[in-house]
N, C-alpha and C positions, 0 to 999 in steps of 0.2 A: 319427397326428398330423394334425389338420385343417389345411387351408391357412391358416386364420386364425391358428392357433398357429404355423405355419411362418413366416408373415410377421412375426408379433410376435417370434419368437425371432431371426429374422434382424436385425430392427431393434435388438433388445437387444444383439446382438453388436456392431453398429456403434456404438451409444451407449457400450458398454463399452470401445471402442477396440481391438477385436480386429483386428490388421493383415491377417491372411491367413485366408481361409475357402475351403473346398472344397465345392462343391455337387454332389452326386452325382445325376445325372438323364440320361435320354435325351432329355428335352424342354427343350433349352437355351433356345429362344425363349419358351416358355410360362413357364419358370422366371424368365428375365430380366424378362419383362413383369410377372409377379406380384410379384417382389421389388422391382422398381424403383418400383412404385406405393406400396409402403410407405415407401421411402426418398425421399420427395418433396422433402426438403430437401437432397438430395445431387446433385451432378453425376454423371451416369451415362455411362460409356463402355464400348464393347465392342471387343474385338480378335480378329481371326482372321488367319491367314497370307495369306489371299486379299484380304479387304476392307480390311485395315489397322485403324487406330484410328478408331472412329466415335463421334461424340457421339450418344447414344441418343435424345435428345429433339430436337435440331436437325437431325440427319443430316449434320452437317459431318464430312468424312472426311480423314484423313491417311494416306498410303501408308506402310506399315511391313511389310516382308516377313521381318524377322529377329525371332525371339522375344525377343531382348534389348531391342529398340527400345521396345516398350510399357512395359517395366519402367523404362527410362531416361526415358521421356516422363512418367512419373508425377510426377517432380520438378517438371515445368513446369505441372502442373495446379493449379487452385485448391484451397484447403482444402475439406474435406468432399466428397471425390470417391470414386467407386467405379469400378474397372476390372474388367469381366468378361472373363476370358481363356478363349477357346474352344479346344478340342483341346490344351490345354496339358499334358495328361498325356503327350503325345508328346515334349515338349521338356524337362520339368522335371528329368529325370535327368542332363542335361548339366551338367558342372561349372560352367561360366560362368553358367548360368541359375540354379541353386539358390544359388550364391554371391551373385549379384546380389540375389536375394530376401532372403537372409540379411542383406546389408549395408543393404537398404532398410528393414528392420523398425523401427529407431529413428526414422527420418523419418516412416514411416507412423503410428506411435503418437502422435507429437507434432503431426501436422497433420490428424488425422481423415481420413486417406486409407486406402483398403482395396483389397486385391487379392483378387478372387474367381475362383478357378478353377472352371470348370463343365464336367463331362465325365461319361460313363456309368460310368467306372471310377475308382478311387482308388488311386494308387501314389505315395505320398509318400516322397521320399528320406529315409533315416534322419537326415540332417543337419537336416531341417526338421520332423521328427515332433513336436517340442515347440512349434513355431511356427505350425502350421496346424491349424485346427479344422474338422471335417467336419460337414456338414449334408445329410441326405437329403431331396430334394424329392419329395414323395409323388405318386403317380399320381392321376388324377382321382377324385373321390368319386362315390358313387352319384347324389347330387343333381346334380353337374355333368354326368354322363353323360345323365341324364334331360333336363336342360336342352338339351344338345347335340342329342339326338334330336328334341326338340320344335322346336328351331330349324331343323333340316334339313327337317322336315315343313312348317313355315311358309314357309321360303324357296322350297321347290319347289311350294308350293300343293297339297300332297297331301291327299286326303280319306281319311285313315286315322287311327285312334287310336293313341296311343303305349302299348304294353304295357310297363309299367315293369319287370315281372319279366324280360321278355325283354331289355330294355335293360341291366338290371343284370348280365346275363351277360357284359358287356364289362368288368367290374371286373378290373383287372390289366393293361389295355391303356393305352397312352399315348392322349392325346386324338386324335392323328392316326390311330392304329391303330383306335380306336373309331369314328371317322367313316368310315373305310374299311369296317369291318365292318357298320356301319349301312347304308351305301350298297349293299353287296353283298347284304345281306338284303332291302332294298327292291327291288332289281333282280330277284333270283331268286324271292323269295317274295311280293313285293308287300305286305310287312308287316315289322314287327320280329319276327323269328323267333329264338327262344332257341337252337335247335340250330345254326343258321347262325352266329350271333354267337359262341356258345361255341366252335365249331370254329375260328374265327379267333383267339380268345383262346388256344387251345391250340397255335397255331402257334409260340408262344414256346418251348414244350417241345420241339417237333420240331426247331427250329433250334438249340437249345442244345447238343445231343449230351451233355447231362448226365444225362438221364433218358429212360425209354421211356414212350410213351403207349400204353395198352392199352384195348381195347374191353371194356365191361362185359358180363357174362353174365346172362341173365334167371334169376330165382329157380327157374324150372321146370327148368333144366338141372342143378340141384344136387339129387341124390337124398339123402334123409335129412337128418341134422343139423338136425332141427326145433327143438331148443333154441336153437341158434345163429341160425337164421332168425328165430325169435320175438324174440330179444334184439336183433338188428339192426333189425328192423321197429319195435320199441318205441322205438328211439333215433333214428329218422328225423326226428321232430319237432324234435329238437335243432338241426337245420340250418335250420329254417323258423320256429320259435317265437321271436318277437321279444322276448317278455317274460322269457325266461331270462337270468339274469346271465351275463356272459362266461365265468366260470370253471365254469359248470354245463353247458357244451356237451360232448357226447360227444367223447372224445379218442382212444381207440384200444384195440385188443386184441392179444394175442399168441395165435396158434394153434399149439398143440403137438401133435405126433402123428407116427406113422410115415409114410414117404414113400408117396404114392399114395392117401391117405385123403381128399383133397379140400381141402387147405388153400389151395392157390393158386387153385383155382376159387372157394373161399369169398371170397377177396379181390375177385375180379371180380364176384361176386354182390353183395357189399357195396356196390360202386359202383352197381350197378343198383338196389338197394333204396333207397339214399339219393338216387338220381338226380343224382349229381355225377360228374365225370370221375375216371379212375384213372390214376395214373402209378406206374412202378416205379423205385425208387431203389436202385441198387447202389453202396454206398459204396466197395467195393474197386475198382470201375471208375473212380472219380474220382481215384485215386492217380496222380500224375505223377512224372516223373523229375527235374524241376527243383526247386530249393529253394523251398519255399513254394507250389508249384503245387497240391499236394493240398489244403491248407487253403483256398486261393483257390477251387478248384473246389467244395469243400464249401460255402463261403459263398455262391457264386453259385447253387448248387442250392437252398439253403435260401431265398435271396431269391426265386428263381423260384417255389418252392412257396408262399411268402407271396403272391406276385403273382397266381397262378392260382387261389388258394383261392376258393370251396370245392372241396376235392379229397380223394380217398382216396389215401394214399401207401402203397404196398405194398413191404415190404422182405423179400425172399425169402431163406430159409436164413440168417436174421439172426444166428444164433450164430457163423457163420463170420467175420463181421465182427470179432468180438472175439477171434478165435483168437490173434492176436499182440499183444494189448494189454498183457499182462504184461511182455513183453520189448521193447515199442515203443521205449523210450528207448535201448536198446542196439542194436537191429537196424535201426531206420529213423529214428533221431533224434527220436523222439516224434511222428512223423507220424500214426500210427494213433490214438494217444492224443488228439492235438489235434483230429482229425476227429470222434472220438466225443464229445469235450467240446463241440464246436460243435453237434453234433446234439442232445445232451441239453439244452443251454442253449436252443436254438431250440424244442424241444418244450415246455419249461416256459414260455417266453415266449409261444408261441402259445396255450397254455392260459390264461395270465394275461390276455392281451389279447382272448381270445375269437375268435381267428382260426380259421375253420371248416376245420380240417385233421384228417382221421381217419387215424391210423396203424395199419396192419395188418402185423404182423411174423409171418412163418411160421417155425417152428422145429422141427427134427427132434430136437435134443438140448437139453432145457431145462437140464440140469445144467451144460452148457458155458456157456450164457448167464449163468446165475446166478453161477457161479464166477468167470468172467472179468470180469464187470461188477460183482462184489461186491453184486449185488442192486439197484444204483442204477438201471439201465436198466429193470428190471421195474416199478419204482415210477412210471415215466413213463406207464404204460398203465392203463386202467380195470380190465381183467379179463384173466385167462388162461383160454383154453378148451382142453380136451383133445379132439382129434378122433380118435376110436377107429375100429376096423374096423366096417363097417356090420352091424347086426343083420339078422335074416331079412327083416323088413318093408322095411328100407332096401335090402337087396340086390334084393328084388323090384322096388322103385321104380327102382333103377339099371338093372336088366335092361330094363325098359320104355323108359327113356331111351336106352339104347345100341341097342336093337333099332330104335327110331325113327331114331336118328342114322345107323346103318350099314346099315339094311335087313336086319339079321341076324334069326335066328329062335331065340334062346335060350329054352327053355321056362321059365316062371316057377317051376315046381317044382324047377328046378336050384338055386334059392336055398338049398335044404337042403344041397346038395353043396358049397356055396361058403362054408362057415363059415370065418372068419378070412381071407377074401379082401378085398382093397382094391377101391375103385371103379375104380382104374386097371387092376387085373388083370381085372375084369369087362369093361372097355372093350377090353382086349387080346384077350380071348376073342371078343368081338363082331367085331373086325377080322379076327383070324386065321381065324375060322370061315368067312369069305367065300372063303378060298383053300384051307384044309386040311380043312374040315368040322368040325362041332361036337366029335365025339368025339376026333379027333386033336388039335385045338386045345386042348381041355380037358386032355388028358394032358400036353401040352408045357409048360403053365404051372406054374411053381414059386413058390407064394405066399411073399412076403417074411416072413410070420409064422413059418414053419418054419425060416427062415434066421437070424432074429434074435429068437427067442422070449424069451430071457432078458431082453434089453434092453427089449423091448416090455412084458413083464409088470412089469418094474421101473417103467417109465413109468406104467403103469396104477395101480400102488400109490401112486406119488407124486401122481398126479392125483386120487385118491380123497379126499385131504385138502387139496390145494393149488390145485385148479382147478375151474372149471365144466365140465360135460360138454356137448359140442356135440351128441352123439347123444341121442335120446330113449330113456330106459330102458324096456324092455318087461318087466322083471322084476316079478313079482307081489309086492305088499307083504304081509308076514306080519302079520296083524291079530290073531291069537289072543293072549289074555292069558297071560303067562308068570309062574309063581310058583316060588319056590324052597322045597323042603320038606326 
């Protein structure tokens, strides 16, 4: 929603006589300034527990240290008045406070007076749920960020040009955070540097404890999987092509395959190919012990993803998230079901709105995911890729990568001896050979294929008709004409 639409919507709420609004934002001063400009025919007042009640336009101040006092003072204000209440989420749960608001509502409606709570979180008491309307105040637009960057250059008389692409890396920051990021970039890099600004933007992820920030891996570190690499490379333009309609942006993939075949590394390489950050979302880790805490954490994580986009969101061993969904209502009061519902809704909303988020789910057991989600989650992704064991050429490529990484000396011809080895097992050989020698290290490894052959072959049969193949096939195509006699 643009800020123009925000201001218009806010004014419409006032004109319609909505008595109580709750504006969700970390930028209380910018929000009050923006919304007050639209409500030019209203008297505007602000209250906080330290400053008391302040006339926003004249600066006249009345001391009020009790959260009940500004509510009581509303009755003495003239008609067509707005009172912005700061930090009121800290007080509204008190019985006296929410009851006072409840009793004020008839007066507010009849005198065109409005209570506007402004805070970064929204915790409406159940008693007021039907009386308070929420409004999210959006973060600065790309245009506002560019204007701010230009203003900083002008005010400091700097002889540099404004790199708009670098500046737009601040999307997701508050205006104050963006100004700090710009200043830091100018101090350290003497210019607006995308990497520096982006790093500051991702501080929100680090501080949240809701997700993990991971470093991308260059495409050269991923041996084989050429079909997947080509697929991702072809979709990079979806994050930079402005003429694409919102719903045509790439949305995400599911990577299915045995452990150790490179699914997690592929997620990190995806971030590198797209040149956007990578975060890991573990839904099970968001579950809390208090009533409603899990759903709240999930909502905050999804809001954070929206704020830091463009971003790759990696969900590892995704099928395990759905393990308890069938019994969720009985075992956890519907918590798991509710969290998955929020995720599915957000994924669809992001797609519809063109929010540049790319979801990468890694899965060991696709049957579990399909069965427990009844196929609904699978439809949220663009494609499913089956990540198989590397073929001979891919094993040779992986051997080269691991020899370079560990300084080991695995002969390339050993690729013939490693049929049905995973990339992780080749890496283990490279590491162990440094201490045990090649022959002993080789004998000690027990490839997972021979431990789980039946389930792996079953997955291969499923993938033949239901998924794309991440590995490039080296099988010769039979071109002879066949006739039946």
